[in-house]
C-alpha positions as CSV (number, residue, x, y, z in Angstrom):
1,M,77.0,75.6,77.8
2,S,79.4,76.5,80.6
3,T,82.7,74.7,80.8
4,I,85.3,74.1,83.5
5,T,88.6,75.8,82.7
6,K,91.7,74.9,84.6
7,L,93.8,77.8,85.9
8,S,96.8,76.3,84.2
9,N,95.5,78.0,81.1
10,F,96.2,81.4,82.7
11,K,99.1,83.2,81.2
12,P,100.2,86.2,83.2
13,P,100.3,89.1,82.7
14,R,96.5,89.2,82.3
15,D,94.5,92.4,81.7
16,W,91.3,92.6,83.8
17,T,88.7,94.7,82.1
18,Y,86.1,96.4,84.2
19,V,82.6,95.0,83.5
20,S,79.6,96.4,85.3
21,N,77.7,94.2,87.7
22,Q,74.6,94.3,85.6
23,N,76.5,92.4,82.8
24,S,78.5,90.1,85.0
25,V,76.2,87.1,84.5
26,S,75.0,86.0,81.0
27,E,71.5,85.1,80.2
28,N,72.5,81.5,80.2
29,N,73.7,81.8,83.8
30,V,71.0,83.7,85.6
31,I,71.1,83.2,89.3
32,P,67.9,81.4,90.5
33,E,65.8,82.2,93.5
34,D,66.8,84.3,96.5
35,S,69.0,82.4,98.9
36,R,69.0,85.0,101.6
37,V,67.9,84.3,105.1
38,F,67.0,87.3,107.3
39,L,68.0,86.8,110.9
40,G,66.0,89.6,112.3
41,F,66.8,91.8,115.3
42,E,65.1,89.8,118.0
43,K,68.4,88.1,119.0
44,P,72.1,88.9,118.2
45,P,72.9,87.8,114.7
46,L,75.5,85.2,115.7
47,V,73.1,83.6,118.1
48,T,70.4,83.2,115.5
49,A,73.0,82.1,112.9
50,A,74.2,79.3,115.2
51,E,70.6,78.2,115.7
52,W,70.0,78.2,111.9
53,L,73.1,76.3,111.1
54,L,72.3,73.5,113.7
55,N,68.8,73.3,112.5
56,R,69.7,73.3,108.8
57,F,72.3,70.5,109.2
58,R,70.6,68.5,111.9
59,L,70.1,64.7,111.4
60,E,68.3,62.3,113.7
61,L,69.6,58.8,113.5
62,N,68.4,56.0,115.8
63,G,67.0,58.6,118.2
64,E,70.3,60.5,118.4
65,N,70.8,64.1,117.2
66,R,73.7,64.5,114.9
67,F,74.9,67.9,113.7
68,D,77.3,67.1,110.9
69,L,78.7,70.4,109.4
70,S,82.0,68.8,108.1
71,N,81.1,69.7,104.6
72,V,80.1,73.3,105.4
73,I,82.2,76.5,105.1
74,V,80.8,79.4,107.2
75,V,82.1,82.8,106.2
76,V,82.1,85.7,108.7
77,P,83.7,89.2,108.6
78,T,86.3,88.9,111.4
79,T,88.4,86.4,113.4
80,R,86.5,87.4,116.6
81,A,83.2,86.4,114.9
82,Q,84.9,83.0,113.9
83,N,85.7,82.2,117.5
84,R,82.4,83.4,118.9
85,L,80.2,81.6,116.4
86,L,81.9,78.3,117.1
87,Q,81.6,78.9,120.9
88,L,77.8,79.6,120.5
89,M,77.3,76.5,118.4
90,V,79.1,74.3,120.9
91,N,77.0,75.8,123.7
92,Q,73.8,75.1,121.9
93,V,74.7,71.6,120.9
94,N,75.5,70.8,124.6
95,G,71.9,71.8,125.4
96,L,70.6,69.6,122.6
97,E,72.8,66.6,123.6
98,G,73.9,65.7,120.1
99,L,77.0,64.6,118.3
100,F,78.6,67.7,116.7
101,T,81.1,67.9,113.8
102,P,82.0,71.6,113.4
103,P,82.2,73.4,110.1
104,R,85.1,75.2,108.7
105,I,84.7,78.8,109.8
106,T,86.7,81.4,107.8
107,T,86.8,85.0,106.9
108,L,86.2,86.6,103.5
109,G,89.9,87.1,103.0
110,Q,90.5,83.4,103.2
111,L,87.5,82.2,101.3
112,P,88.7,82.4,97.7
113,E,91.2,79.6,97.9
114,F,88.3,77.2,98.8
115,L,86.5,78.1,95.6
116,Y,89.1,77.5,92.9
117,K,92.1,75.3,92.2
118,A,95.4,76.8,91.2
119,A,97.5,74.6,89.0
120,K,100.6,76.4,89.9
121,P,101.9,77.4,93.4
122,L,100.9,80.8,94.6
123,A,103.8,83.2,95.4
124,S,104.1,84.0,99.1
125,D,103.6,87.6,100.3
126,L,107.3,88.0,100.7
127,T,108.1,86.6,97.3
128,Q,105.6,89.0,95.8
129,Q,107.2,91.9,97.7
130,I,110.7,91.0,96.4
131,A,109.3,90.6,92.9
132,W,108.0,94.2,93.0
133,T,111.3,95.3,94.4
134,K,113.1,93.7,91.5
135,V,110.7,95.4,89.0
136,L,111.6,98.8,90.5
137,E,115.3,98.0,90.5
138,Q,115.0,97.2,86.7
139,S,112.9,100.3,85.9
140,S,114.4,103.2,83.9
141,R,115.2,106.5,85.5
142,S,112.4,108.2,83.5
143,Q,109.8,105.7,84.9
144,I,111.0,106.2,88.5
145,E,110.9,110.0,88.0
146,C,107.4,109.7,86.6
147,L,106.2,107.7,89.7
148,T,108.1,109.7,92.3
149,G,108.7,113.1,90.9
150,R,112.4,112.7,92.0
151,E,115.6,112.8,89.9
152,D,118.0,112.2,92.8
153,I,117.5,108.5,93.4
154,E,120.9,106.9,93.4
155,E,122.2,103.3,93.0
156,G,121.5,101.1,96.0
157,Y,118.3,102.9,96.9
158,D,116.0,100.9,99.3
159,W,113.0,100.1,97.1
160,R,111.0,98.2,99.8
161,P,108.8,101.1,100.9
162,M,107.8,101.9,97.4
163,A,107.4,98.2,96.5
164,S,105.0,97.8,99.5
165,L,103.0,100.8,98.3
166,I,102.6,99.5,94.8
167,S,101.8,96.0,96.0
168,A,99.1,97.4,98.3
169,L,97.6,99.3,95.4
170,H,97.8,96.2,93.2
171,S,95.9,94.2,95.8
172,R,93.3,96.9,96.5
173,L,92.4,97.3,92.8
174,A,92.5,93.5,92.2
175,N,89.8,93.1,94.9
176,D,87.4,94.8,92.5
177,I,88.9,93.1,89.4
178,W,90.9,96.1,88.1
179,S,94.4,96.1,86.8
180,F,96.8,99.0,86.4
181,N,96.1,98.8,82.6
182,S,92.3,98.9,82.9
183,V,92.7,101.9,85.3
184,S,94.9,103.6,82.7
185,R,92.3,103.1,80.0
186,E,89.6,104.5,82.3
187,V,91.7,107.5,83.2
188,K,92.3,108.3,79.5
189,S,88.6,108.1,78.7
190,C,87.7,110.6,81.4
191,K,87.8,114.2,80.5
192,G,89.6,116.5,82.8
193,F,92.2,114.1,84.1
194,L,95.8,115.4,84.2
195,K,98.0,114.1,81.4
196,E,100.7,113.3,83.9
197,E,98.3,111.1,85.7
198,A,97.6,109.0,82.6
199,V,101.3,108.6,82.0
200,R,101.8,107.5,85.6
201,W,99.2,104.7,85.2
202,D,100.9,103.7,81.9
203,V,104.2,103.3,83.8
204,L,102.4,101.3,86.6
205,S,100.9,99.1,83.9
206,D,104.3,98.3,82.5
207,L,105.6,97.6,86.0
208,Q,102.7,95.2,86.6
209,K,103.4,93.3,83.3
210,R,107.0,92.9,84.2
211,Y,106.0,91.8,87.8
212,Y,103.9,89.0,86.3
213,K,106.7,88.0,84.0
214,I,109.2,87.7,86.9
215,L,106.8,85.4,88.8
216,G,106.0,83.4,85.6
217,E,109.7,82.7,85.1
218,V,109.9,80.8,88.4
219,E,106.5,79.0,87.8
220,L,104.6,81.0,90.4
221,W,101.4,83.0,90.3
222,D,100.4,86.2,91.9
223,K,97.5,85.4,94.3
224,Q,95.4,88.3,93.2
225,A,95.8,87.5,89.5
226,A,94.9,83.9,90.1
227,R,91.8,84.9,92.0
228,N,90.7,87.4,89.4
229,Y,91.2,84.9,86.6
230,A,88.9,82.6,88.4
231,A,86.4,85.3,89.3
232,A,86.2,86.7,85.8
233,G,85.0,83.3,84.3
234,L,81.4,84.4,83.7
235,M,82.2,88.0,83.0
236,K,84.8,87.5,80.3
237,A,84.3,84.0,78.8
238,N,81.0,82.6,80.0
239,E,82.9,79.9,81.8
240,I,82.6,78.3,85.3
241,R,86.1,78.6,86.8
242,C,85.0,78.3,90.4
243,Q,83.6,75.2,92.0
244,T,83.6,73.5,95.4
245,D,82.0,70.5,97.0
246,F,81.3,72.5,100.2
247,D,78.1,74.2,101.2
248,I,78.8,77.8,101.8
249,V,77.0,79.9,104.4
250,L,77.7,83.7,104.5
251,V,77.0,85.3,107.9
252,G,76.7,89.0,108.2
253,T,79.2,89.6,105.3
254,A,77.8,93.0,104.2
255,D,80.9,94.2,102.4
256,I,82.0,91.6,99.9
257,N,84.5,92.8,97.3
258,R,83.8,92.3,93.7
259,S,86.3,89.5,93.1
260,V,84.7,87.3,95.8
261,A,81.2,88.3,94.7
262,E,81.8,87.0,91.2
263,M,83.2,83.8,92.5
264,L,80.1,83.2,94.6
265,R,77.9,84.0,91.6
266,Q,79.6,81.2,89.7
267,I,79.0,78.8,92.5
268,R,75.4,79.8,92.7
269,S,74.9,79.6,89.0
270,S,75.8,75.9,89.1
271,N,73.8,75.1,92.2
272,S,71.7,77.8,93.8
273,E,71.3,75.8,97.0
274,Q,75.0,75.5,97.6
275,V,75.3,79.1,98.9
276,S,73.2,80.4,101.8
277,V,73.3,84.1,102.8
278,L,72.4,84.9,106.4
279,V,71.6,88.6,106.6
280,A,71.8,90.4,110.0
281,A,68.5,92.3,109.5
282,P,64.8,91.6,109.3
283,N,63.0,90.7,106.1
284,S,61.5,94.2,106.0
285,M,65.0,95.4,105.0
286,A,65.4,93.1,102.0
287,D,65.9,96.1,99.7
288,A,68.9,97.1,101.8
289,F,71.0,94.1,100.7
290,D,71.8,92.5,97.4
291,E,71.5,88.8,96.6
292,I,74.7,87.9,98.4
293,G,74.1,90.1,101.4
294,S,76.2,93.1,100.5
295,L,74.9,96.6,101.2
296,E,72.8,98.4,98.6
297,T,74.3,101.8,98.6
298,D,71.2,103.7,97.4
299,Y,69.2,102.4,100.3
300,W,71.7,103.3,103.0
301,V,72.5,106.7,101.6
302,N,68.9,107.7,102.1
303,H,68.2,105.7,105.3
304,T,67.7,107.3,108.6
305,V,68.9,105.4,111.7
306,N,66.6,106.2,114.6
307,F,68.7,106.7,117.7
308,A,67.5,108.3,120.9
309,D,69.2,111.5,121.9
310,E,69.6,110.4,125.5
311,K,71.8,107.6,124.2
312,I,74.4,110.1,122.9
313,L,77.0,111.8,125.1
314,V,78.8,114.6,123.3
315,T,82.4,115.0,124.5
316,D,85.4,117.1,123.6
317,Q,88.7,115.2,124.0
318,P,89.7,111.5,123.9
319,A,90.1,111.7,127.7
320,D,86.5,112.8,128.0
321,Q,85.3,109.9,125.8
322,A,87.2,107.5,128.0
323,D,85.8,109.1,131.2
324,G,82.3,108.9,129.7
325,A,82.6,105.2,128.8
326,A,84.0,104.4,132.2
327,S,81.3,106.4,134.0
328,F,78.6,104.6,132.0
329,I,80.0,101.2,132.8
330,T,80.5,101.8,136.5
331,N,76.8,102.9,136.8
332,L,75.5,99.7,135.2
333,A,73.6,97.1,137.2
334,S,75.9,95.2,139.5
335,D,74.8,91.8,138.3
336,L,76.3,92.4,134.8
337,T,79.5,90.5,134.2
338,A,82.5,91.7,132.2
339,D,81.8,89.4,129.2
340,E,78.3,91.1,128.9
341,I,79.9,94.4,128.1
342,T,81.7,95.5,124.9
343,I,83.4,98.8,124.3
344,G,83.4,99.7,120.6
345,V,86.4,101.6,119.4
346,P,86.1,102.7,115.8
347,D,89.0,105.1,116.2
348,P,92.0,103.0,117.6
349,T,93.9,106.2,118.6
350,I,91.7,106.5,121.6
351,I,92.7,103.0,122.9
352,P,95.7,104.1,125.0
353,Q,93.6,106.8,126.8
354,L,90.8,104.3,127.3
355,E,93.1,101.7,128.8
356,R,94.6,104.2,131.2
357,T,91.2,105.3,132.4
358,L,90.0,101.7,132.8
359,D,93.2,100.8,134.7
360,S,92.7,103.8,137.0
361,I,89.3,102.4,138.2
362,Q,90.5,98.8,138.2
363,L,88.3,97.6,135.4
364,N,89.8,94.5,133.8
365,H,89.9,94.9,130.0
366,R,91.3,93.2,126.8
367,N,92.2,95.0,123.6
368,L,91.1,92.8,120.7
369,A,93.3,94.8,118.3
370,G,96.3,93.5,120.2
371,V,99.7,95.2,120.1
372,E,102.0,95.6,117.1
373,L,104.9,93.2,116.9
374,T,107.4,96.0,117.2
375,H,106.0,96.7,120.7
376,T,106.8,93.2,121.9
377,G,109.9,92.1,123.8
378,P,111.2,89.6,121.3
379,V,111.0,92.0,118.3
380,R,112.5,94.9,120.4
381,L,115.4,92.5,121.1
382,L,115.9,91.7,117.4
383,L,115.8,95.4,116.5
384,A,118.4,96.2,119.2
385,C,120.6,93.4,117.8
386,R,120.1,94.8,114.3
387,D,121.1,98.3,115.4
388,Y,124.3,97.0,117.1
389,L,125.2,94.9,114.2
390,D,124.8,97.9,111.9
391,D,126.8,100.2,114.1
392,Q,128.9,98.6,116.9
393,S,129.0,101.7,119.0
394,Y,129.1,101.6,122.8
395,S,125.7,103.3,123.0
396,N,124.1,100.6,120.8
397,F,125.9,97.9,122.9
398,A,124.6,99.5,126.2
399,A,121.1,99.7,124.8
400,L,121.1,96.1,123.7
401,V,122.4,94.5,126.9
402,R,119.8,96.4,128.9
403,H,117.0,94.7,127.1
404,P,115.2,92.9,130.0
405,D,115.1,89.4,128.3
406,L,118.7,89.6,127.1
407,Y,119.9,91.0,130.5
408,R,118.4,87.9,132.2
409,W,120.1,85.6,129.8
410,L,123.5,87.4,130.2
411,C,123.3,87.2,134.0
412,L,123.1,83.4,133.7
413,K,126.0,83.3,131.2
414,A,128.2,85.7,133.3
415,K,127.1,84.0,136.6
416,D,126.6,87.4,138.0
417,D,123.5,89.7,138.3
418,G,125.3,92.9,139.4
419,W,127.4,93.5,136.3
420,L,125.1,96.4,135.1
421,Q,126.5,98.7,137.8
422,S,130.0,97.7,136.7
423,L,129.0,98.6,133.1
424,N,127.8,102.0,134.3
425,D,131.0,102.7,136.2
426,Y,133.0,101.7,133.1
427,Q,131.0,104.1,131.0
428,N,131.4,107.0,133.4
429,N,135.2,106.4,133.8
430,N,136.1,105.8,130.2
431,L,133.5,107.5,128.0
432,P,133.8,104.8,125.3
433,S,132.6,105.3,121.7
434,L,133.1,101.9,120.2
435,L,132.7,98.3,121.5
436,E,133.1,95.9,118.7
437,L,132.1,92.2,118.8
438,T,135.6,91.1,117.7
439,D,137.3,92.9,120.6
440,V,139.4,90.6,122.8
441,D,139.2,91.6,126.5
442,A,136.8,94.4,125.3
443,F,136.7,96.0,128.8
444,G,140.4,95.5,129.6
445,N,142.9,92.8,130.6
446,P,142.0,91.7,134.2
447,D,145.5,90.4,134.8
448,L,147.1,93.7,134.0
449,I,144.4,95.7,135.9
450,S,145.0,93.6,139.0
451,K,148.7,94.5,138.9
452,N,148.3,98.1,138.2
453,F,148.2,99.9,141.6
454,D,150.2,102.2,143.7
455,P,152.1,100.1,146.4
456,A,152.2,103.2,148.6
457,D,148.4,103.2,148.8
458,D,147.2,100.7,151.4
459,G,143.8,100.1,149.7
460,A,144.9,100.3,146.1
461,Q,145.6,96.6,145.7
462,K,142.1,95.6,146.9
463,R,140.5,98.2,144.6
464,A,142.6,96.9,141.7
465,A,141.5,93.3,142.5
466,R,137.8,94.4,142.6
467,L,138.2,96.3,139.3
468,A,139.9,93.3,137.7
469,E,137.1,91.0,138.9
470,S,134.3,93.3,137.5
471,T,136.3,93.6,134.3
472,Q,136.4,89.9,134.0
473,I,132.7,89.6,134.4
474,L,132.1,92.4,131.8
475,N,134.3,90.5,129.4
476,R,132.2,87.4,130.0
477,V,129.1,89.4,129.2
478,H,130.7,90.7,126.0
479,Q,131.9,87.2,125.0
480,A,128.4,85.7,125.6
481,L,126.9,88.4,123.4
482,S,129.5,87.8,120.7
483,E,128.7,84.1,120.6
484,L,125.0,84.9,120.5
485,V,125.1,87.2,117.5
486,G,128.4,86.2,116.0
487,A,126.7,84.2,113.2
488,L,124.9,87.3,112.1
489,A,127.9,89.6,112.1
490,G,130.1,90.2,109.0
491,G,133.4,91.4,110.5
492,E,134.8,94.4,108.7
493,D,132.7,93.9,105.7
494,V,128.9,93.3,105.7
495,K,128.2,89.7,105.1
496,V,125.8,89.1,102.3
497,L,124.1,85.7,101.7
498,P,121.0,84.4,99.9
499,I,118.0,85.6,101.9
500,R,116.9,82.0,102.8
501,E,120.2,81.4,104.7
502,W,119.5,84.0,107.4
503,A,116.3,82.5,108.8
504,V,118.1,79.9,110.9
505,P,120.6,82.2,112.7
506,W,117.8,84.7,113.6
507,I,115.5,81.9,114.8
508,K,118.3,80.3,116.9
509,L,119.0,83.6,118.6
510,L,115.3,83.7,119.7
511,Q,115.5,80.1,120.8
512,R,118.6,80.7,123.0
513,I,117.0,83.7,124.8
514,Y,113.4,82.3,125.1
515,G,113.7,78.6,124.6
516,D,114.1,77.7,128.3
517,L,111.2,79.8,129.5
518,E,108.0,78.2,130.7
519,F,104.7,80.0,130.6
520,D,101.4,79.4,132.4
521,R,98.3,79.7,130.3
522,Q,97.2,82.6,132.6
523,D,100.5,84.4,132.2
524,V,99.5,87.3,129.9
525,A,103.1,88.6,129.5
526,G,104.5,85.2,128.8
527,L,101.9,84.4,126.2
528,K,102.6,87.7,124.4
529,I,106.3,86.7,124.2
530,L,105.4,83.2,122.9
531,R,103.1,84.6,120.2
532,A,105.5,87.3,119.1
533,C,108.2,84.6,118.7
534,E,105.9,82.4,116.7
535,A,104.9,85.3,114.4
536,V,108.5,86.3,113.8
537,C,109.7,82.7,113.2
538,V,106.9,82.2,110.7
539,A,107.9,85.3,108.8
540,L,111.6,84.3,108.8
541,A,110.8,80.8,107.7
542,S,108.8,82.2,104.8
543,Q,112.1,83.4,103.4
544,N,112.8,79.8,102.5
545,E,110.0,80.1,99.9
546,V,111.8,82.9,98.0
547,P,112.9,81.3,94.7
548,E,116.7,80.8,94.4
549,Q,116.4,82.1,90.8
550,F,115.7,85.5,92.2
551,G,119.3,85.6,93.4
552,T,118.2,87.8,96.4
553,Q,121.4,88.5,98.4
554,V,121.0,90.4,101.6
555,S,122.7,91.1,104.9
556,A,121.5,89.7,108.2
557,N,119.9,93.1,109.0
558,E,118.1,93.3,105.6
559,S,116.8,89.8,106.2
560,L,115.3,90.8,109.5
561,D,113.8,93.9,107.9
562,W,112.1,91.8,105.2
563,A,110.7,89.4,107.8
564,L,109.3,92.2,110.0
565,E,107.8,93.9,107.0
566,A,106.2,90.6,106.0
567,A,104.7,90.3,109.5
568,A,103.9,94.0,109.9
569,E,100.1,93.4,110.0
570,H,100.3,90.7,112.6
571,R,99.3,91.8,116.0
572,V,99.8,90.0,119.3
573,V,96.4,89.5,121.0
574,E,95.8,88.4,124.6
575,S,94.0,85.1,125.3
576,P,90.2,85.3,125.9
577,D,89.4,86.3,129.4
578,P,85.7,86.0,130.6
579,E,86.5,88.5,133.4
580,A,87.7,91.3,131.0
581,I,85.7,93.9,129.1
582,E,86.6,93.6,125.5
583,L,87.6,96.6,123.4
584,A,86.5,95.8,119.8
585,G,87.0,97.5,116.5
586,W,84.2,98.7,114.3
587,L,84.1,95.6,112.1
588,D,83.3,93.4,115.1
589,L,80.5,95.5,116.4
590,A,77.7,94.6,114.1
591,L,77.9,90.9,115.1
592,D,78.7,91.4,118.8
593,D,76.2,89.7,121.1
594,A,77.0,91.4,124.4
595,P,73.8,92.9,125.9
596,V,75.6,96.2,126.7
597,M,77.8,98.2,124.2
598,V,79.5,101.5,124.5
599,I,80.8,103.1,121.3
600,T,83.5,105.7,121.6
601,G,83.1,107.9,118.6
602,F,82.1,107.7,115.0
């Protein structure tokens, strides 16, 4: 008989042994009847899914329709599908005139934490990265040489890039319930593998065990390990480790990793009606999907997609692809609106060319992929501050004060908006190499400058007075900048503090520059600034979660680097615009419900 096992029984490090899908459910836990619902091709999948959800959870009380989905978790592949499904449900409910309580709509990546309970706190992404860094710092020279092939790594080496690489590999393998140790065993059992490769996986296995130990010492769990312990319940111990009171509805989730699949199988083995699988295909394609809606590889490898040749335009360069897409759209029926057209962009490298082409013909568009944080004004400002703090050269100072947002702020502080020309004149006349934060009268003493002139020259006194005035303004600019970043500077020596103590100074810097700005909801540039600030502040605030026991001491610049690395995958996306054609990535295309789609490349 199956039992419920608390995750508190989990003692990392844990070795996850690969078990084939065929043996993942014991005879006592056979999944009952098919819970798949095939949505067909007559309507877009999300439209049909919205209809099915409202019909499935519809109640009629006292002649009034009630659609109570408060106890339902709907799982979709992407954030865009989340927003669109909710919008479609609201639109349909308005037509039915009922009381609507929406479901929780999430993505596959966020689903696991609804399905199990962790008795210990899960380590944040930043804490995990720092733990991997500590593991590498403590590794022997022979282990590092084995992993990198390098003998020249010196003390003080920056381990963050390598820690990120190993962490990503750890997460990727864990998605399919593999550990470094189980890969090591698999490699050794395969004939033809290089001996060096087997040794490398042994080293990685040792690193992973020490990584779990570091987290265990501060009473934290690795998120992937916690998930995998829960997922492996039936596979390894014939136990139910996953349970939920919610009804779960999967919509178009055709690529479910093995960890989540095993969790769902546990839920279904307890109550087959608790999980519904909505497949974006007709019933005639039942063999193309498994019991939880994932693709059956054998079917698709041999499947031919019938696509008319006249629907395909063969082009040469990205510019030609962009021109072809623009030409097709401009020749569509005039009554089509922008929100009825989607441009699919499986290869994101074409997006800049596509945007330039659409701009040239004045077609309003919105890139759903958004822009990287490092391309936003607030992050560029922080990076410019970092560069100046690292090397207080005149060139870094000049680059920093020319940042548009900082320049606006400095104009207010200096009570002058023409000082940039004075700065250019100073540079041309003096060719400075350094301009340190601690310099007093960094651009010169105005009193002395006003008195330094040739009495025989009739205009010299006025020129000296003007130069003294511009020097005074430049000194005010320098003083304002010193006050802005002074808390982050370390003087002659680099100031090193516990990582959690740097979040407030960096956040205060952003608040002083952007805190007084007001944005209209239609102000695209303003909203980008706001969202970039939010993302960076969240990443900085996460440093407060790093355990004090780690003893992580960093400089202000290192703190910023950690924060930006933690937020590296965050992208700033524009607000929805019904008058803009959306550029969507390949994951979004299968569930897109626009009547017209142009796909630029495969």
